[in-house]
C-alpha positions as CSV (number, residue, x, y, z in Angstrom):
1,M,-27.9,5.5,-31.9
2,L,-25.8,2.4,-32.3
3,R,-27.5,0.8,-29.4
4,S,-31.1,1.3,-30.7
5,L,-30.2,0.2,-34.2
6,V,-28.5,-3.0,-32.9
7,L,-31.5,-3.6,-30.6
8,G,-33.9,-3.3,-33.5
9,S,-31.9,-5.9,-35.4
10,L,-32.0,-8.2,-32.4
11,L,-35.7,-8.0,-31.9
12,V,-36.5,-9.5,-35.3
13,A,-33.8,-12.2,-34.9
14,T,-36.4,-14.9,-34.8
15,T,-37.0,-14.4,-38.5
16,F,-33.3,-14.4,-39.5
17,S,-31.7,-17.0,-41.6
18,S,-28.8,-18.8,-40.0
19,A,-26.3,-16.5,-41.8
20,D,-28.1,-13.4,-40.4
21,A,-28.2,-14.9,-36.9
22,Q,-24.4,-15.4,-37.0
23,Q,-24.0,-11.8,-38.2
24,W,-25.6,-10.1,-35.2
25,A,-23.5,-12.3,-32.8
26,R,-20.3,-11.8,-34.8
27,K,-20.7,-8.0,-34.3
28,M,-19.8,-8.5,-30.6
29,F,-16.3,-9.8,-31.4
30,K,-13.3,-7.5,-32.0
31,V,-11.6,-10.1,-34.2
32,T,-12.5,-13.6,-35.4
33,S,-9.1,-15.0,-36.5
34,H,-5.6,-15.1,-35.1
35,D,-2.2,-16.4,-36.4
36,F,0.2,-17.6,-33.7
37,K,2.9,-17.7,-36.3
38,T,5.9,-19.8,-35.3
39,V,6.0,-21.0,-31.7
40,A,8.3,-23.4,-29.7
41,R,7.4,-26.7,-28.3
42,N,6.1,-26.6,-24.7
43,S,5.5,-22.8,-24.9
44,K,2.3,-21.4,-23.3
45,T,0.5,-20.1,-26.4
46,E,-2.9,-18.5,-25.9
47,F,-5.0,-15.8,-27.5
48,A,-8.1,-14.2,-26.1
49,F,-10.9,-13.4,-28.6
50,E,-12.5,-10.5,-26.9
51,L,-16.2,-9.7,-27.1
52,Q,-18.6,-7.1,-25.7
53,N,-22.4,-7.3,-25.3
54,I,-23.6,-4.3,-27.4
55,Y,-27.3,-5.3,-27.0
56,E,-29.9,-4.5,-24.3
57,E,-30.7,-8.2,-23.6
58,D,-28.3,-10.5,-21.6
59,I,-26.2,-12.7,-23.8
60,H,-25.5,-16.3,-22.7
61,I,-22.7,-18.3,-24.2
62,A,-23.7,-21.9,-24.0
63,A,-20.6,-23.7,-25.2
64,V,-17.5,-23.5,-27.5
65,R,-16.0,-26.5,-29.3
66,S,-12.9,-26.9,-31.4
67,S,-12.5,-28.7,-34.7
68,C,-9.0,-29.9,-33.7
69,G,-7.5,-31.3,-30.5
70,C,-4.5,-29.0,-31.1
71,T,-6.5,-26.1,-29.7
72,E,-8.3,-26.0,-26.4
73,P,-11.0,-23.3,-26.0
74,R,-12.5,-21.9,-22.8
75,I,-15.1,-19.3,-22.0
76,T,-14.1,-16.6,-19.4
77,K,-17.6,-15.4,-18.7
78,K,-20.8,-17.2,-19.9
79,T,-23.4,-14.4,-19.2
80,L,-22.7,-10.8,-20.4
81,K,-25.0,-7.9,-19.5
82,T,-25.2,-4.8,-21.6
83,W,-21.7,-3.4,-22.3
84,E,-20.0,-6.2,-20.3
85,E,-16.9,-7.8,-21.8
86,G,-15.7,-11.4,-21.9
87,S,-13.5,-13.5,-24.1
88,I,-13.0,-16.9,-25.7
89,V,-9.5,-18.1,-24.9
90,A,-7.8,-20.3,-27.5
91,A,-4.8,-22.3,-26.2
92,L,-2.5,-24.1,-28.7
93,N,-1.4,-27.5,-27.4
94,T,2.3,-27.2,-28.0
95,K,3.1,-30.2,-25.9
96,A,1.2,-32.9,-27.9
97,F,1.2,-31.4,-31.4
98,L,3.9,-30.3,-33.9
99,G,4.0,-28.7,-37.3
100,Q,1.4,-26.5,-39.0
101,R,-1.9,-26.6,-37.1
102,S,-5.2,-24.8,-37.5
103,A,-8.6,-25.0,-35.8
104,T,-12.1,-23.6,-36.0
105,L,-13.7,-22.7,-32.7
106,T,-17.5,-22.7,-32.8
107,V,-19.1,-20.4,-30.2
108,T,-22.7,-21.3,-29.4
109,I,-25.0,-18.5,-28.1
110,D,-28.4,-19.7,-26.9
111,R,-29.9,-16.5,-25.3
112,P,-31.6,-14.3,-26.1
113,Y,-31.5,-16.0,-29.6
114,F,-29.6,-18.9,-31.0
115,A,-26.5,-18.1,-33.0
116,E,-23.1,-19.6,-33.7
117,V,-19.9,-17.7,-34.5
118,Q,-16.8,-19.3,-36.0
119,L,-13.3,-18.2,-34.8
120,S,-10.2,-19.5,-36.5
121,V,-6.6,-19.9,-35.2
122,R,-3.5,-21.3,-36.8
123,G,0.2,-21.6,-36.0
124,Y,3.4,-23.6,-36.6
125,I,4.8,-25.6,-33.7
126,R,8.5,-26.2,-34.0
127,G,9.7,-29.6,-32.6
128,D,13.3,-28.6,-32.7
129,V,13.0,-25.7,-30.2
130,V,11.8,-26.3,-26.7
131,F,11.2,-23.8,-23.9
132,E,11.4,-24.9,-20.2
133,P,9.3,-23.6,-18.6
134,G,6.9,-22.7,-21.4
135,E,6.4,-19.1,-20.1
136,V,8.0,-16.5,-17.8
137,A,5.4,-16.3,-15.0
138,F,6.3,-13.6,-12.5
139,G,3.0,-14.0,-10.6
140,E,2.0,-11.2,-8.2
141,L,4.7,-8.9,-7.0
142,E,4.6,-5.8,-4.8
143,Q,5.6,-2.6,-6.6
144,G,9.2,-1.7,-6.2
145,T,10.3,-5.4,-6.1
146,E,12.8,-6.7,-8.6
147,A,12.2,-10.3,-9.8
148,E,14.1,-12.8,-12.0
149,R,13.1,-15.9,-13.8
150,T,15.3,-18.4,-15.7
151,V,14.3,-20.1,-18.9
152,T,16.1,-22.9,-20.8
153,V,15.9,-22.8,-24.6
154,S,16.9,-26.1,-26.2
155,Y,17.5,-26.6,-29.9
156,A,18.1,-29.9,-31.8
157,G,19.7,-29.6,-35.2
158,R,22.5,-27.5,-36.5
159,S,25.5,-27.1,-34.2
160,D,26.0,-23.4,-35.1
161,W,22.4,-22.4,-34.1
162,K,22.3,-19.5,-31.8
163,I,20.2,-16.7,-30.3
164,V,21.3,-13.4,-31.8
165,D,18.8,-11.0,-30.1
166,V,16.0,-10.9,-27.6
167,R,13.5,-8.1,-27.8
168,S,10.6,-6.8,-25.6
169,V,8.1,-4.0,-26.1
170,N,8.1,-3.7,-22.3
171,E,10.9,-1.3,-21.2
172,H,10.7,-2.7,-17.6
173,I,11.8,-6.2,-18.7
174,E,15.4,-7.0,-19.5
175,V,17.1,-10.2,-20.7
176,E,20.5,-11.7,-20.1
177,L,21.9,-14.8,-21.9
178,L,23.7,-16.6,-19.1
179,D,25.5,-19.5,-20.8
180,E,25.2,-22.1,-23.6
181,N,26.2,-25.7,-24.1
182,R,26.8,-27.2,-27.5
183,S,27.2,-30.7,-28.8
184,S,27.2,-32.1,-32.3
185,R,23.4,-31.7,-32.8
186,R,22.2,-29.9,-29.7
187,V,22.4,-26.4,-28.3
188,T,21.1,-25.4,-24.8
189,V,20.9,-21.7,-23.7
190,R,20.0,-20.5,-20.3
191,M,18.3,-17.1,-20.3
192,L,17.6,-14.8,-17.4
193,V,14.5,-12.6,-17.6
194,R,14.4,-9.7,-15.1
195,L,11.5,-7.4,-14.1
196,K,12.9,-4.1,-13.0
197,K,12.0,-2.3,-9.8
198,D,10.4,0.6,-11.6
199,A,7.7,-1.6,-13.2
200,P,4.3,0.2,-12.9
201,V,1.2,-1.2,-11.1
202,G,-1.0,-3.4,-13.2
203,Y,-1.1,-6.6,-15.2
204,F,1.3,-7.2,-18.1
205,H,1.4,-9.7,-20.8
206,D,4.3,-8.9,-23.1
207,P,6.0,-11.7,-25.0
208,L,9.7,-11.8,-25.7
209,L,10.7,-12.0,-29.3
210,I,13.7,-14.4,-29.6
211,V,15.6,-13.8,-32.8
212,T,17.9,-16.6,-34.0
213,N,20.3,-17.2,-36.9
214,D,17.8,-19.7,-38.4
215,A,17.1,-18.2,-41.9
216,S,13.9,-20.2,-42.4
217,M,12.2,-19.4,-39.1
218,S,14.2,-16.7,-37.4
219,S,12.0,-15.6,-34.6
220,L,10.0,-17.2,-31.7
221,E,7.8,-15.7,-29.0
222,L,8.1,-16.5,-25.3
223,P,5.1,-15.4,-23.2
224,V,5.9,-13.2,-20.2
225,E,3.2,-12.2,-17.7
226,G,2.6,-11.1,-14.2
227,H,0.9,-8.6,-11.9
228,V,2.6,-5.7,-10.1
229,A,0.5,-4.8,-7.1
230,S,0.5,-1.6,-5.2
231,P,1.8,-1.9,-1.6
232,L,-1.1,0.2,-0.5
233,T,-4.8,-0.5,-1.5
234,V,-8.0,1.4,-0.8
235,S,-11.4,-0.3,-0.9
236,P,-13.7,0.6,-2.4
237,A,-11.7,2.3,-5.1
238,S,-14.9,4.2,-6.0
239,L,-17.0,5.3,-3.1
240,F,-20.6,6.1,-4.0
241,L,-22.3,8.2,-1.3
242,G,-25.8,8.0,-2.8
243,L,-28.6,10.4,-3.6
244,L,-28.7,13.2,-1.1
245,K,-30.8,16.2,-0.5
246,P,-29.1,19.6,0.2
247,G,-27.8,19.7,3.8
248,Q,-28.1,15.9,4.2
249,S,-25.0,14.1,5.7
250,V,-23.9,10.5,5.0
251,T,-21.0,8.5,6.5
252,K,-19.2,5.7,4.6
253,R,-16.1,3.8,5.4
254,L,-12.8,3.2,3.5
255,V,-10.6,0.2,4.2
256,I,-6.8,0.9,3.6
257,R,-4.5,-2.1,3.6
258,A,-0.8,-2.7,3.2
259,S,1.6,-5.7,3.4
260,Q,3.3,-4.2,6.5
261,P,2.2,-2.0,9.4
262,F,1.8,1.7,8.5
263,R,0.5,5.0,9.8
264,I,-1.8,7.3,7.9
265,T,-0.1,10.7,7.9
266,G,-2.8,12.6,6.1
267,I,-6.0,12.5,4.2
268,E,-6.7,15.2,1.5
269,C,-9.7,16.2,-0.5
270,A,-10.3,19.5,-2.4
271,D,-13.9,19.7,-1.2
272,S,-14.2,20.8,2.5
273,A,-17.6,19.1,2.7
274,F,-15.7,15.8,3.2
275,K,-14.5,15.1,6.7
276,F,-12.3,12.2,7.9
277,K,-11.4,10.4,11.1
278,K,-8.0,8.7,11.5
279,N,-5.8,7.4,14.3
280,D,-2.0,7.6,14.6
281,K,-1.4,3.9,15.4
282,A,0.5,1.7,13.0
283,A,-1.5,-1.2,11.6
284,L,-1.8,-3.5,8.6
285,M,-5.4,-2.2,8.0
286,H,-7.1,1.1,8.8
287,L,-10.9,1.7,8.8
288,I,-11.5,5.4,7.9
289,P,-15.0,6.9,8.3
290,V,-15.8,9.4,5.5
291,T,-18.5,11.9,6.2
292,Y,-20.0,14.1,3.5
293,T,-22.5,16.9,3.8
294,A,-24.3,17.8,0.6
295,G,-24.3,21.5,-0.4
296,A,-27.1,23.6,-1.6
297,R,-26.5,23.2,-5.3
298,S,-28.0,20.1,-7.0
299,G,-26.1,17.9,-9.4
300,K,-23.3,15.3,-9.4
301,V,-20.3,15.5,-7.1
302,L,-17.0,13.7,-8.0
303,E,-13.9,14.2,-5.9
304,T,-10.6,12.5,-5.3
305,I,-9.5,11.5,-1.9
306,R,-5.8,11.0,-1.3
307,I,-4.5,9.0,1.6
308,R,-0.8,9.6,2.6
309,T,1.2,7.1,4.7
310,D,4.6,6.7,6.3
311,L,5.5,3.7,4.0
312,K,8.8,4.0,2.1
313,S,9.0,6.7,-0.5
314,G,5.9,8.3,1.1
315,K,3.5,5.9,-0.5
316,S,0.0,7.2,-1.1
317,A,-3.2,5.9,-2.6
318,T,-6.4,7.5,-4.0
319,C,-10.0,6.8,-4.4
320,T,-12.9,8.6,-6.1
321,A,-16.0,9.7,-4.1
322,S,-19.2,10.5,-5.9
323,A,-22.7,11.5,-5.0
324,T,-25.8,13.1,-6.6
325,I,-27.5,16.0,-4.9
326,T,-31.2,16.2,-5.7
327,E,-33.2,19.4,-5.8
328,Q,-34.8,20.6,-2.6
329,E,-38.5,19.8,-2.5
330,V,-40.7,22.9,-2.4
331,A,-43.4,22.8,0.2
332,A,-46.9,23.1,-1.2
333,K,-48.9,26.3,-0.4
334,P,-51.9,25.9,1.9
């Protein structure tokens, strides 16, 4: 219902006023403003304004411009088909600017109709606190790997300034304050950030909240991001077998990879209509033929295939297999 109503509005967009044109485009954005609050100098400070194409026509983002050099915008995906998602990323330039800053980002959409959407950001960049580096970047790590990164926090001002607490919403990240050096007007603290071995597979972007004894601006955020990758991958993750008639067979192929040679010890599926071929040799990559024979009942088929290996801790991976069985054609009577 929402889709048809939205489409109806879009079809008459050529007669809209500029305010109306902005309104239909604005509906695609989850939020249109963001407050970075207080951040340190040299910190990587970004926010993604997410949007989704809720219309039937393709949406094309032609450009985005900023009213202030303190904020640099970029488009992650210019063309969005129906229900596709993208974002406008706003990056606060904490290296070149200090103090209270704000900017308006104007997003220009030129297809299927012209519209502009204004996004706003603001934040306060402290010149007396510097992070080096400006983020904790773990990069890509294999699951089960512990990783550590060191960050230096420098403060210029009161000699009694100190970090009193460091918090994270991610239970798989822990922080240790290693040492600090003090002079008459400068404090330097080395901080160790550790990603635990039990971190789950997936991307994470969970900033640390650094709490200080500074009464006026007591907290700062330090970005932490990375990707924990599974040691075992299956491609494709979703195996589509096609439109099949009852009794018809089809064979597709799965590619299973790991970072070290491994053996496949078993392949399981609840539906006996699936058959697999494997070998017992150790290799970095295995090509597994999957044969499925459609049953007599029409409809959709959705099954999980689990591949077990001899990797440490009995690592296994899964993929979903799907097909649609069509009704058997009835022969015409002579």
